[in-house]
C-alpha positions as CSV (number, residue, x, y, z in Angstrom):
1,X,6.3,-2.6,-24.1
2,X,4.2,-4.7,-21.7
3,X,7.3,-6.7,-20.7
4,X,9.0,-3.5,-19.5
5,X,5.8,-2.5,-17.8
6,X,5.7,-5.7,-15.8
7,X,9.3,-5.3,-15.0
8,X,8.6,-1.8,-13.6
9,X,5.8,-3.3,-11.4
10,X,8.1,-6.0,-10.1
11,X,10.7,-3.3,-9.3
12,X,8.1,-1.2,-7.4
13,X,6.9,-4.3,-5.5
14,X,10.5,-5.1,-4.5
15,X,11.2,-1.5,-3.4
16,X,8.1,-1.6,-1.2
17,X,9.1,-5.0,0.1
18,X,12.5,-3.8,1.4
19,X,11.2,-0.8,3.3
20,X,11.7,-2.7,6.6
21,X,15.4,-2.3,6.1
22,X,15.2,1.5,6.3
23,X,12.6,1.5,9.0
24,X,14.5,-0.9,11.2
25,X,17.7,1.0,10.6
26,X,16.2,4.4,11.7
27,X,14.5,2.7,14.7
28,X,17.9,1.4,15.8
29,X,19.2,5.0,15.8
30,X,16.4,6.0,18.2
31,X,13.7,7.4,15.9
32,X,10.2,6.8,17.0
33,X,7.5,5.4,14.7
34,X,5.9,8.8,14.4
35,X,9.2,10.4,13.4
36,X,9.9,7.7,10.8
37,X,6.5,8.3,9.2
38,X,7.0,12.0,9.3
39,X,10.3,11.7,7.6
40,X,8.9,9.5,4.9
41,X,5.9,11.6,4.0
42,X,7.7,15.0,4.5
43,X,10.7,14.3,2.3
44,X,8.5,12.6,-0.3
45,X,6.1,15.6,-0.4
46,X,8.9,18.1,-1.0
47,X,10.6,16.1,-3.7
48,X,7.3,15.3,-5.5
49,X,6.3,19.0,-5.4
50,X,9.5,20.2,-7.0
51,X,9.2,17.5,-9.7
52,X,5.5,18.4,-10.5
53,X,6.3,22.2,-10.4
54,X,9.0,21.6,-13.0
55,X,6.9,19.2,-15.1
56,X,3.6,21.1,-15.1
57,X,2.8,23.7,-12.4
58,X,-0.9,23.6,-13.2
59,X,-1.1,20.1,-11.7
60,X,-0.6,21.7,-8.2
61,X,-3.9,23.6,-8.4
62,X,-6.8,22.1,-6.4
63,X,-10.1,23.4,-5.1
64,X,-10.6,24.0,-1.4
65,X,-13.8,22.0,-1.3
66,X,-11.9,18.9,-2.4
67,X,-9.5,19.0,0.5
68,X,-11.7,16.4,2.2
69,X,-10.6,13.8,-0.3
70,X,-6.9,14.5,0.5
71,X,-7.6,14.4,4.2
72,X,-8.9,10.9,3.4
73,X,-5.9,9.8,1.2
74,X,-3.3,11.6,3.2
75,X,-4.3,11.5,6.9
76,X,-6.7,8.7,7.3
77,X,-4.9,6.4,4.8
78,X,-1.2,7.1,4.2
79,X,-0.3,8.6,7.6
80,X,-2.4,6.1,9.6
81,X,-1.3,3.1,7.5
82,X,2.4,3.9,7.6
83,X,2.2,4.4,11.4
84,X,0.3,1.1,11.8
85,X,2.6,-0.8,9.4
86,X,5.8,0.4,11.0
87,X,4.4,-0.3,14.5
88,X,3.4,-3.8,13.4
89,X,7.0,-4.4,12.1
90,X,8.3,-3.5,15.6
91,X,5.7,-5.4,17.5
92,X,5.6,-8.6,15.4
93,X,8.0,-9.3,12.5
94,X,8.6,-8.0,9.0
95,X,6.9,-11.1,7.5
96,X,3.8,-11.0,9.7
97,X,3.4,-7.2,9.3
98,X,3.5,-7.5,5.5
99,X,0.9,-10.3,5.4
100,X,-1.4,-8.3,7.7
101,X,-1.0,-5.3,5.5
102,X,-2.2,-7.4,2.6
103,X,-5.6,-7.8,4.2
104,X,-6.3,-4.5,2.4
105,X,-8.1,-6.0,-0.6
106,X,-10.5,-7.7,1.8
107,X,-11.3,-4.4,3.5
108,X,-11.7,-2.8,0.0
109,X,-14.3,-5.4,-0.9
110,X,-16.3,-4.7,2.2
111,X,-16.0,-0.9,2.0
112,X,-16.9,-1.0,-1.7
113,X,-20.0,-2.9,-0.9
114,X,-21.0,-0.5,1.9
115,X,-20.1,2.8,0.1
116,X,-20.5,2.0,-3.6
117,X,-23.0,-0.9,-3.6
118,X,-20.6,-3.2,-5.4
119,X,-21.8,-6.8,-5.5
120,X,-20.2,-9.4,-3.2
121,X,-20.0,-12.4,-5.5
122,X,-19.3,-16.0,-4.3
123,X,-15.7,-15.6,-5.5
124,X,-15.2,-12.5,-3.4
125,X,-16.8,-14.1,-0.3
126,X,-14.5,-17.1,-0.8
127,X,-11.5,-14.8,-1.0
128,X,-12.5,-13.1,2.2
129,X,-12.8,-16.4,3.9
130,X,-9.4,-17.5,2.6
131,X,-7.8,-14.2,3.7
132,X,-9.3,-14.7,7.2
133,X,-8.0,-18.3,7.5
134,X,-4.6,-17.2,6.2
135,X,-4.2,-14.4,8.7
136,X,-5.4,-16.6,11.5
137,X,-2.6,-19.1,10.6
138,X,0.0,-16.3,10.4
139,X,-0.9,-14.8,13.8
140,X,-1.3,-18.2,15.4
141,X,-4.9,-18.3,16.5
142,X,-6.1,-21.4,14.6
143,X,-5.8,-24.8,16.3
144,X,-2.4,-26.3,15.6
145,X,-0.8,-23.0,14.6
146,X,2.3,-22.6,16.7
147,X,3.2,-19.3,18.2
148,X,1.0,-16.3,18.6
149,X,1.3,-12.6,17.7
150,X,0.8,-10.0,20.4
151,X,-2.6,-8.3,20.3
152,X,-1.1,-4.8,19.9
153,X,0.9,-6.1,16.9
154,X,-2.1,-7.8,15.4
155,X,-4.3,-4.7,15.8
156,X,-1.5,-2.5,14.2
157,X,-1.1,-4.9,11.3
158,X,-4.9,-5.0,10.6
159,X,-5.0,-1.2,11.0
160,X,-2.3,-1.0,8.3
161,X,-4.5,-3.1,6.0
162,X,-7.5,-1.0,6.7
163,X,-5.6,2.3,6.2
164,X,-4.1,1.0,3.0
165,X,-7.6,0.1,1.8
166,X,-8.9,3.6,2.5
167,X,-6.5,5.0,-0.1
168,X,-8.4,3.1,-2.9
169,X,-11.7,4.4,-1.5
170,X,-10.8,8.1,-1.1
171,X,-8.6,8.2,-4.3
172,X,-11.6,7.0,-6.3
173,X,-13.3,10.2,-5.4
174,X,-10.3,12.5,-5.9
175,X,-9.4,11.0,-9.3
176,X,-12.8,12.2,-10.6
177,X,-11.3,15.7,-10.5
178,X,-7.5,15.4,-10.6
179,X,-4.7,13.4,-12.2
180,X,-2.9,10.6,-10.4
181,X,0.2,12.8,-9.9
182,X,-1.8,15.6,-8.3
183,X,-3.6,13.2,-6.0
184,X,-0.2,11.7,-5.0
185,X,1.4,15.1,-4.3
186,X,-1.4,16.3,-2.1
187,X,-1.8,13.0,-0.4
188,X,1.8,13.3,0.9
189,X,1.4,17.0,1.8
190,X,-1.7,16.3,3.9
191,X,0.0,13.3,5.5
192,X,3.1,15.5,6.3
193,X,0.9,18.3,7.7
194,X,-0.7,15.7,10.1
195,X,2.5,13.9,11.1
196,X,5.1,16.7,11.4
197,X,3.5,18.6,14.3
198,X,3.0,15.5,16.5
199,X,6.3,13.7,15.6
200,X,8.7,15.9,17.6
201,X,11.1,15.4,14.8
202,X,13.0,18.5,15.8
203,X,14.1,16.7,19.0
204,X,16.1,14.2,16.8
205,X,17.9,16.8,14.7
206,X,21.3,15.9,16.0
207,X,20.9,12.4,14.6
208,X,21.1,13.7,11.1
209,X,24.8,14.2,11.5
210,X,25.2,10.5,11.2
211,X,25.6,9.5,7.6
212,X,23.7,6.2,7.9
213,X,20.6,8.1,9.1
214,X,20.8,10.2,5.9
215,X,21.3,7.1,3.8
216,X,18.2,5.4,5.4
217,X,16.1,8.6,4.9
218,X,17.1,8.7,1.2
219,X,16.5,4.9,0.9
220,X,13.0,4.8,2.1
221,X,11.9,8.2,0.8
222,X,13.4,8.0,-2.7
223,X,13.7,4.3,-3.4
224,X,10.8,2.8,-1.4
225,X,8.4,5.7,-2.0
226,X,9.0,8.1,-4.9
227,X,10.8,5.7,-7.3
228,X,8.4,2.8,-6.4
229,X,5.3,4.9,-7.0
230,X,6.8,6.3,-10.3
231,X,7.5,2.7,-11.5
232,X,4.1,1.5,-10.6
233,X,2.2,4.5,-12.0
234,X,4.2,4.5,-15.3
235,X,3.4,0.8,-15.7
236,X,-0.3,1.4,-15.3
237,X,-0.3,3.2,-18.7
238,X,0.5,-0.1,-20.4
239,X,-1.0,-2.8,-18.0
240,X,-4.5,-3.2,-16.7
241,X,-4.8,-2.1,-13.0
242,X,-6.0,-5.6,-12.0
243,X,-3.0,-7.4,-13.6
244,X,-0.7,-4.8,-12.1
245,X,-2.1,-5.4,-8.6
246,X,-1.5,-9.2,-9.1
247,X,2.1,-8.6,-10.1
248,X,2.5,-6.3,-7.0
249,X,1.8,-9.2,-4.7
250,X,5.5,-9.8,-5.0
251,X,5.8,-7.2,-2.2
252,X,4.8,-9.5,0.8
253,X,7.0,-12.2,-0.6
254,X,10.0,-9.9,-0.7
255,X,9.2,-8.5,2.7
256,X,9.0,-12.1,4.1
257,X,12.4,-13.0,2.5
258,X,14.0,-9.8,3.9
259,X,12.7,-10.8,7.4
260,X,14.1,-14.3,7.1
261,X,17.4,-13.5,5.4
262,X,18.4,-10.2,7.0
263,X,16.7,-10.2,10.3
264,X,16.8,-13.9,11.1
265,X,13.1,-14.3,11.5
266,X,11.7,-17.8,11.5
267,X,8.2,-18.7,10.2
268,X,6.5,-21.9,11.2
269,X,5.1,-24.2,8.6
270,X,1.6,-23.1,9.6
271,X,2.6,-19.5,9.1
272,X,4.0,-20.2,5.7
273,X,0.7,-21.8,4.7
274,X,-1.0,-18.7,6.0
275,X,1.3,-16.5,3.8
276,X,0.4,-18.6,0.7
277,X,-3.3,-18.4,1.5
278,X,-3.3,-14.6,1.9
279,X,-1.4,-14.1,-1.3
280,X,-3.7,-16.5,-3.2
281,X,-6.7,-14.6,-1.9
282,X,-5.3,-11.3,-3.1
283,X,-4.5,-12.8,-6.6
284,X,-8.0,-14.3,-6.7
285,X,-9.7,-10.9,-5.9
286,X,-7.7,-9.1,-8.5
287,X,-8.3,-11.8,-11.2
288,X,-12.0,-11.5,-10.4
289,X,-12.0,-7.7,-10.7
290,X,-10.0,-8.0,-13.9
291,X,-12.5,-10.5,-15.4
292,X,-15.5,-8.3,-14.4
293,X,-13.8,-5.3,-16.0
294,X,-13.3,-7.2,-19.3
295,X,-16.9,-8.5,-19.2
296,X,-18.1,-4.9,-18.7
297,X,-16.0,-3.7,-21.6
298,X,-17.3,-6.5,-23.8
299,X,-20.9,-5.7,-23.0
300,X,-20.3,-2.0,-23.7
301,X,-18.7,-2.9,-27.0
302,X,-21.7,-5.1,-28.0
303,X,-24.2,-2.4,-27.0
304,X,-22.2,0.3,-28.9
305,X,-22.1,-2.0,-32.0
306,X,-25.8,-2.6,-31.7
307,X,-26.6,1.1,-31.6
308,X,-24.4,1.7,-34.7
309,X,-26.0,-1.2,-36.7
310,X,-28.7,-0.2,-39.2
311,X,-32.3,-1.0,-38.1
C-alpha cells in the first residue's frame, strides 16, 4: 500500500505544481490577485463543506473559543500565502515564486524554536544557511548571479513562504481538538470570509460567461486544491509525515518545468544551482525531523519495555 501512498503524494505535488497554469489563465482574463484567491478559497470551502456534511456532519462542529486557530490557518496563512504566492508569480516568474515559497520549512524551524522551544541543531542551522544561499542565487543577489528579482516580487515570494509556514504552526494547535478534515474545512471558510468582501469579485461576474474562465476555476479549485489535499491527506495514513514532505518537494520542480515549458521562462545556471540548493535544504530538514521522530519513538519503546520488565 505504501507504493500507492507515495503515488498519491506525487500526484498531489504535481497538482500543486501546475497551479500557475490556472492562475495565469485567470489573470489574462482580467481577474485581480485578490479575486483569484477569493475564487480558490470560496469554491473549495463550499465543495469541502458539502463533502463533509455528507460524510459526517458532526465534523462541522467547533467551539467558538477555537476560532482563533482558524483565523491563523485561514486568514494569516492560507489567504495571505495564496495572495503572496500569486503576486510573486506575476512579479517574478513561476519558477522563482515556487522556490521562494519553499523557504517555508526554514520559517517553520525558526518559529518552532521561538514558540515551542524546539532545538536548533547543527543540521537545522546548516539547512537554514543552504536555503538562504539558494534563495540568494535564485533572486540574483549573490556575486556572479546573473539577473535580479524585483524587490516587490522578492517580498511577495518570501511572504508566501512565511504564510505557508504559519499553517504548520496554527494547525498544530487546532489539531489538538479537531480532525484534519475539520481543520481544512474551517481553514478555507475563514480564508473565504476574509477574501470575498475585499476582492470585489462581483465586479467580474460577467467574465463567468466565458467557458475558459469556468474551466480555470474548476482546475485550480478542484484539481490543485481539493483533489491535491485529498491525495496528500489520504497518503499520510500510510506514510510518515516527514517522508511525505520529502516526496512533496516534487512541487517546485514541477512548477519550474511548467514555467520553462509552457511560459518560456529561462533560468540562468546560477538560478538552477539555487533551485537545487533550496530543494536539498528542504529534503535535509525533513530527513532530520523524520530521524528525530524515529529516535523519539525508539526511546519511548525502550522506556515502555523497561517499565514492563520484572524488577
